[in-house]
BAZAKOL-480736 format. One record per residue: residue in three letters; x, y, z of N, C-alpha, C, CB in turn. Coordinates in pm, 1 decimal. Glycine has a CB too. Layout:
% BAZAKOL-480736
(site "ALA", (X, Y, Z), (X, Y, Z), (X, Y, Z), (X, Y, Z))
...
END
This chain:
% BAZAKOL-480736
(site "MET", (-2745.8, -30487.7, -9298.2), (-2684.6, -30390.9, -9212.0), (-2657.9, -30264.0, -9293.0), (-2554.9, -30446.7, -9149.5))
(site "SER", (-2697.1, -30155.0, -9240.0), (-2684.9, -30026.2, -9307.5), (-2560.9, -29953.5, -9259.2), (-2809.8, -29940.2, -9284.0))
(site "GLN", (-2486.7, -29893.3, -9354.6), (-2368.3, -29816.5, -9319.8), (-2392.4, -29670.8, -9354.8), (-2242.9, -29870.8, -9392.3))
(site "SER", (-2336.5, -29583.1, -9275.7), (-2345.2, -29441.3, -9309.8), (-2206.5, -29392.9, -9352.2), (-2399.8, -29357.1, -9189.2))
(site "TYR", (-2205.4, -29294.7, -9441.5), (-2080.9, -29240.9, -9494.7), (-2079.3, -29090.5, -9476.1), (-2063.6, -29277.7, -9643.7))
(site "ASP", (-1962.1, -29040.1, -9446.6), (-1944.3, -28895.5, -9437.3), (-1912.2, -28844.7, -9577.6), (-1830.5, -28857.1, -9334.4))
(site "ILE", (-2008.8, -28780.8, -9640.4), (-1988.7, -28734.7, -9778.3), (-1931.2, -28593.4, -9786.0), (-2119.8, -28739.7, -9853.7))
(site "SER", (-1907.9, -28531.2, -9672.4), (-1857.1, -28394.0, -9672.9), (-1715.9, -28383.9, -9730.5), (-1858.6, -28338.1, -9532.3))
(site "ASN", (-1641.1, -28492.1, -9729.9), (-1503.6, -28488.7, -9780.6), (-1491.0, -28540.1, -9924.1), (-1414.3, -28570.3, -9690.4))
(site "LEU", (-1602.3, -28576.4, -9983.9), (-1595.3, -28626.2, -10121.2), (-1567.3, -28513.5, -10218.7), (-1725.1, -28697.0, -10159.3))
(site "LYS", (-1485.2, -28542.7, -10318.0), (-1457.3, -28444.9, -10421.8), (-1568.0, -28452.0, -10527.3), (-1317.2, -28469.8, -10485.7))
(site "PRO", (-1602.8, -28337.4, -10584.9), (-1703.4, -28340.3, -10691.8), (-1649.3, -28413.7, -10814.6), (-1746.1, -28196.5, -10730.1))
(site "PHE", (-1739.3, -28464.6, -10895.3), (-1697.3, -28532.4, -11016.3), (-1790.0, -28492.6, -11130.5), (-1696.6, -28685.8, -10996.5))
(site "SER", (-1747.0, -28524.1, -11250.3), (-1822.2, -28489.3, -11370.8), (-1855.4, -28616.2, -11447.4), (-1742.4, -28390.7, -11460.1))
(site "THR", (-1961.1, -28606.3, -11526.1), (-1996.2, -28718.1, -11613.8), (-2009.9, -28667.9, -11756.7), (-2127.4, -28786.6, -11567.2))
(site "ILE", (-1979.8, -28756.1, -11848.9), (-1990.1, -28726.4, -11991.8), (-2064.7, -28841.1, -12057.2), (-1848.8, -28705.8, -12057.3))
(site "ASP", (-2157.9, -28807.2, -12144.5), (-2230.4, -28908.2, -12221.0), (-2227.4, -28866.4, -12366.9), (-2377.7, -28925.4, -12169.6))
(site "ILE", (-2203.8, -28961.0, -12454.2), (-2199.0, -28934.2, -12598.1), (-2314.1, -29009.0, -12663.8), (-2061.0, -28976.8, -12660.2))
(site "GLU", (-2400.9, -28933.9, -12729.9), (-2512.3, -28993.2, -12804.1), (-2471.9, -29005.6, -12950.8), (-2642.8, -28907.6, -12788.9))
(site "THR", (-2506.1, -29118.3, -13009.9), (-2468.9, -29143.0, -13149.0), (-2590.3, -29185.8, -13230.8), (-2359.1, -29250.0, -13157.0))
(site "ILE", (-2574.9, -29175.1, -13361.4), (-2669.1, -29235.8, -13453.6), (-2590.0, -29334.6, -13538.6), (-2742.3, -29127.8, -13542.3))
(site "GLU", (-2657.5, -29436.1, -13586.6), (-2590.1, -29532.7, -13672.4), (-2623.0, -29501.6, -13817.8), (-2631.4, -29678.0, -13636.2))
(site "TYR", (-2518.8, -29501.3, -13899.0), (-2535.9, -29478.3, -14041.9), (-2444.0, -29572.9, -14117.2), (-2506.5, -29330.0, -14079.5))
(site "LYS", (-2501.9, -29662.9, -14192.2), (-2426.9, -29761.3, -14271.2), (-2321.9, -29834.5, -14187.7), (-2359.6, -29692.6, -14389.5))
(site "GLY", (-2362.6, -29874.1, -14067.0), (-2274.2, -29950.8, -13979.6), (-2177.4, -29867.9, -13897.5), (-2197.3, -30046.3, -14060.3))
(site "TYR", (-2179.6, -29736.0, -13911.8), (-2090.0, -29649.2, -13836.1), (-2168.5, -29574.7, -13728.8), (-2018.2, -29549.5, -13929.6))
(site "GLN", (-2108.4, -29560.8, -13611.8), (-2166.3, -29480.5, -13505.2), (-2114.4, -29337.6, -13519.9), (-2131.6, -29539.5, -13364.1))
(site "ILE", (-2205.8, -29243.5, -13538.0), (-2169.1, -29104.1, -13558.2), (-2210.9, -29025.9, -13433.7), (-2236.1, -29045.5, -13687.6))
(site "PRO", (-2114.0, -28962.4, -13364.3), (-2150.9, -28884.1, -13246.5), (-2227.6, -28759.0, -13287.4), (-2025.7, -28845.8, -13165.7))
(site "VAL", (-2340.8, -28734.4, -13222.8), (-2422.3, -28617.9, -13256.3), (-2445.2, -28526.3, -13135.7), (-2556.0, -28663.0, -13312.6))
(site "LEU", (-2416.7, -28575.0, -13013.3), (-2439.7, -28494.8, -12894.1), (-2347.7, -28541.1, -12782.1), (-2587.1, -28503.1, -12850.1))
(site "ILE", (-2291.4, -28445.7, -12710.5), (-2213.2, -28474.2, -12589.9), (-2283.0, -28403.1, -12475.6), (-2062.0, -28427.7, -12604.1))
(site "SER", (-2316.1, -28476.2, -12370.4), (-2372.0, -28411.7, -12251.3), (-2267.2, -28417.3, -12140.5), (-2506.0, -28480.9, -12206.1))
(site "PHE", (-2253.3, -28305.4, -12071.5), (-2153.3, -28290.5, -11966.5), (-2224.2, -28240.6, -11841.9), (-2038.3, -28193.1, -12009.5))
(site "THR", (-2208.1, -28310.7, -11731.3), (-2269.7, -28270.9, -11605.4), (-2162.5, -28263.1, -11499.1), (-2381.5, -28369.3, -11563.7))
(site "GLN", (-2168.7, -28152.2, -11424.3), (-2070.8, -28129.9, -11318.3), (-2140.4, -28058.1, -11203.6), (-1948.0, -28047.6, -11370.1))
(site "ASN", (-2133.6, -28117.2, -11087.9), (-2201.9, -28061.5, -10971.0), (-2348.0, -28035.8, -11005.1), (-2133.3, -27930.6, -10923.4))
(site "ASN", (-2392.6, -27913.1, -11001.8), (-2533.7, -27883.0, -11026.9), (-2557.7, -27818.4, -11162.6), (-2586.6, -27792.8, -10918.8))
(site "LYS", (-2467.1, -27836.5, -11256.6), (-2487.8, -27776.1, -11387.5), (-2462.6, -27877.9, -11497.8), (-2396.6, -27654.4, -11405.7))
(site "SER", (-2530.8, -27856.7, -11608.7), (-2517.7, -27945.0, -11724.5), (-2501.9, -27859.8, -11848.7), (-2640.2, -28040.0, -11737.8))
(site "LYS", (-2436.1, -27916.2, -11947.4), (-2418.6, -27846.8, -12074.6), (-2423.9, -27949.8, -12186.4), (-2284.4, -27767.1, -12078.1))
(site "LEU", (-2488.6, -27911.5, -12296.4), (-2498.4, -27998.9, -12413.6), (-2418.0, -27940.6, -12528.9), (-2645.9, -28018.4, -12455.6))
(site "PHE", (-2353.0, -28028.6, -12602.1), (-2278.6, -27992.0, -12722.2), (-2336.8, -28076.1, -12834.9), (-2122.0, -28015.2, -12705.5))
(site "ILE", (-2391.8, -28010.0, -12934.8), (-2466.5, -28077.2, -13041.1), (-2404.8, -28041.8, -13175.8), (-2616.9, -28037.6, -13037.4))
(site "ILE", (-2403.2, -28140.0, -13267.1), (-2353.3, -28108.5, -13400.7), (-2444.5, -28004.6, -13465.2), (-2344.8, -28236.6, -13488.6))
(site "ASP", (-2389.6, -27930.2, -13558.2), (-2464.1, -27825.5, -13628.3), (-2540.7, -27889.2, -13744.4), (-2368.1, -27712.4, -13679.7))
(site "TYR", (-2669.8, -27914.0, -13720.4), (-2750.9, -27980.4, -13822.6), (-2769.6, -27893.9, -13946.6), (-2886.3, -28017.4, -13765.5))
(site "ASN", (-2758.4, -27761.7, -13930.2), (-2772.5, -27675.0, -14047.3), (-2658.1, -27694.4, -14146.4), (-2779.0, -27529.0, -14004.1))
(site "LYS", (-2541.0, -27730.7, -14095.5), (-2427.2, -27755.5, -14184.1), (-2430.2, -27896.7, -14243.3), (-2296.5, -27734.2, -14108.2))
(site "LEU", (-2492.8, -27986.6, -14170.4), (-2495.0, -28125.9, -14215.2), (-2606.3, -28145.0, -14318.2), (-2514.8, -28222.5, -14094.9))
(site "LYS", (-2566.3, -28168.6, -14440.2), (-2665.0, -28181.9, -14548.8), (-2679.9, -28329.2, -14587.7), (-2622.7, -28097.0, -14673.1))
(site "PHE", (-2803.2, -28375.5, -14587.6), (-2831.3, -28511.2, -14631.0), (-2874.5, -28506.4, -14777.4), (-2941.0, -28577.8, -14541.6))
(site "ASN", (-2819.8, -28594.4, -14854.4), (-2863.2, -28607.3, -14992.0), (-2975.8, -28710.9, -14991.2), (-2743.9, -28649.1, -15088.5))
(site "LEU", (-3099.3, -28663.0, -14983.1), (-3213.1, -28753.5, -14966.8), (-3233.7, -28845.0, -15086.6), (-3338.5, -28674.1, -14942.6))
(site "LYS", (-3195.6, -28797.5, -15202.8), (-3213.8, -28879.6, -15322.2), (-3127.4, -29006.0, -15316.0), (-3179.8, -28798.4, -15448.2))
(site "ASN", (-3001.1, -28990.1, -15277.7), (-2908.5, -29103.0, -15272.0), (-2890.6, -29157.9, -15130.8), (-2774.5, -29061.8, -15327.2))
(site "LYS", (-2950.1, -29090.1, -15031.6), (-2940.1, -29130.3, -14891.5), (-2795.1, -29147.4, -14846.6), (-3016.2, -29259.8, -14869.1))
(site "ILE", (-2713.5, -29046.4, -14878.0), (-2573.9, -29047.1, -14833.6), (-2545.8, -28918.0, -14758.4), (-2476.2, -29063.3, -14954.2))
(site "ILE", (-2446.8, -28923.4, -14672.9), (-2403.9, -28805.7, -14598.5), (-2274.6, -28755.6, -14661.0), (-2384.9, -28837.5, -14446.1))
(site "ASN", (-2266.4, -28625.6, -14682.7), (-2144.0, -28564.7, -14731.8), (-2036.3, -28582.9, -14625.1), (-2165.5, -28413.2, -14766.2))
(site "LYS", (-1932.1, -28662.7, -14655.9), (-1830.8, -28700.5, -14558.3), (-1754.1, -28579.7, -14504.3), (-1734.1, -28799.1, -14620.4))
(site "GLU", (-1720.7, -28485.0, -14588.7), (-1645.1, -28367.6, -14543.9), (-1726.0, -28283.8, -14444.8), (-1604.3, -28281.5, -14664.4))
(site "ILE", (-1854.9, -28265.3, -14475.1), (-1941.3, -28188.9, -14385.5), (-1957.3, -28263.8, -14253.0), (-2079.7, -28163.3, -14450.9))
(site "LEU", (-1975.5, -28394.5, -14260.0), (-1989.2, -28475.3, -14138.5), (-1865.5, -28461.3, -14049.6), (-2012.1, -28623.5, -14174.8))
(site "GLU", (-1748.3, -28475.3, -14108.2), (-1624.5, -28462.5, -14030.9), (-1611.4, -28322.9, -13970.2), (-1502.9, -28492.7, -14119.6))
(site "GLU", (-1653.4, -28221.5, -14044.4), (-1645.4, -28084.3, -13996.3), (-1736.4, -28061.2, -13875.4), (-1681.7, -27987.7, -14108.1))
(site "VAL", (-1862.4, -28103.8, -13885.3), (-1956.0, -28076.8, -13774.8), (-1921.6, -28158.4, -13650.5), (-2099.7, -28107.3, -13818.4))
(site "VAL", (-1874.3, -28280.3, -13668.8), (-1835.3, -28361.7, -13552.8), (-1710.8, -28301.4, -13487.3), (-1808.6, -28509.9, -13595.2))
(site "SER", (-1613.9, -28258.3, -13567.2), (-1492.2, -28195.4, -13513.2), (-1525.5, -28066.8, -13439.2), (-1391.9, -28166.3, -13626.1))
(site "GLU", (-1616.2, -27985.8, -13495.1), (-1656.9, -27861.4, -13429.2), (-1723.5, -27889.3, -13294.3), (-1752.6, -27782.1, -13519.7))
(site "MET", (-1806.7, -27993.5, -13288.1), (-1872.4, -28029.5, -13162.5), (-1768.0, -28066.8, -13057.1), (-1971.5, -28146.5, -13184.4))
(site "TRP", (-1672.8, -28152.2, -13094.6), (-1568.9, -28193.4, -13000.5), (-1481.6, -28075.3, -12958.6), (-1482.2, -28303.3, -13062.2))
(site "GLU", (-1452.6, -27985.5, -13051.3), (-1370.6, -27868.2, -13018.7), (-1442.7, -27777.7, -12918.3), (-1336.5, -27788.7, -13147.0))
(site "LYS", (-1573.5, -27757.3, -12935.5), (-1650.7, -27677.1, -12840.7), (-1650.3, -27741.9, -12701.9), (-1795.4, -27659.0, -12890.9))
(site "PHE", (-1667.3, -27872.7, -12698.6), (-1664.3, -27945.1, -12571.5), (-1527.8, -27930.4, -12504.8), (-1697.3, -28094.2, -12593.2))
(site "TYR", (-1422.6, -27956.4, -12580.2), (-1286.4, -27948.2, -12526.8), (-1257.3, -27807.2, -12474.3), (-1183.4, -27987.1, -12635.2))
(site "ASN", (-1291.0, -27706.0, -12551.7), (-1267.3, -27567.8, -12508.8), (-1344.3, -27534.8, -12381.5), (-1306.6, -27470.3, -12619.9))
(site "TYR", (-1464.0, -27586.6, -12370.0), (-1543.8, -27561.3, -12249.6), (-1478.0, -27621.5, -12126.2), (-1685.4, -27618.0, -12266.2))
(site "ILE", (-1441.3, -27747.7, -12132.7), (-1387.7, -27810.1, -12010.9), (-1247.5, -27760.1, -11977.0), (-1385.3, -27961.6, -12026.6))
(site "VAL", (-1171.9, -27715.6, -12076.7), (-1035.6, -27668.9, -12049.6), (-1032.6, -27519.5, -12017.9), (-944.8, -27698.3, -12169.3))
(site "ASN", (-1109.0, -27438.7, -12091.5), (-1097.5, -27293.2, -12080.1), (-1214.9, -27223.7, -12013.1), (-1079.8, -27235.8, -12214.0))
(site "ASP", (-1336.6, -27266.8, -12042.5), (-1454.7, -27192.7, -11999.7), (-1515.9, -27241.8, -11869.7), (-1557.0, -27198.3, -12105.9))
(site "ASN", (-1470.7, -27352.3, -11823.0), (-1529.5, -27410.7, -11703.4), (-1478.7, -27336.9, -11580.1), (-1497.1, -27561.4, -11694.0))
(site "SER", (-1569.2, -27284.8, -11500.1), (-1529.6, -27207.6, -11382.8), (-1488.4, -27295.9, -11264.6), (-1643.1, -27116.9, -11341.1))
(site "GLU", (-1521.9, -27422.6, -11270.1), (-1487.3, -27514.6, -11161.8), (-1339.9, -27553.6, -11172.2), (-1577.5, -27640.8, -11165.8))
(site "ASP", (-1278.7, -27573.6, -11057.5), (-1141.0, -27620.1, -11054.0), (-1145.8, -27772.9, -11056.9), (-1064.2, -27566.1, -10926.6))
(site "ILE", (-1124.2, -27831.7, -11173.4), (-1134.9, -27976.2, -11186.9), (-1009.1, -28034.2, -11246.6), (-1254.7, -28013.2, -11272.0))
(site "GLU", (-985.0, -28158.0, -11216.1), (-877.5, -28231.9, -11279.8), (-934.2, -28299.2, -11403.3), (-813.9, -28335.8, -11182.7))
(site "ILE", (-861.2, -28292.3, -11513.5), (-909.3, -28349.3, -11638.8), (-817.6, -28462.8, -11679.3), (-916.8, -28242.1, -11750.3))
(site "ILE", (-878.9, -28576.8, -11707.9), (-804.8, -28693.6, -11753.7), (-860.0, -28730.4, -11891.4), (-816.7, -28814.2, -11651.9))
(site "PHE", (-774.4, -28737.2, -11990.9), (-816.0, -28777.9, -12125.6), (-765.2, -28917.7, -12153.0), (-763.8, -28678.9, -12233.3))
END
């Protein structure tokens, strides 16, 4: 049996997806995708700042923390300050 729904009264919603890479057993966030209504935005770590020591195959921890924090800060600022949509935010 098929049901029909009146979708005209539905409130818009947003989705967030976090992409990670695994390094020595740790999941490192490298990209946040945000979709709301008909628009999408990507927040990506700054690979130019992230330096890999290929000889020792280690990641500089301070640089890693900096680029991940910057990515999250850009995302947070976008949804709180730059987003033109009137949305409710739940953290």
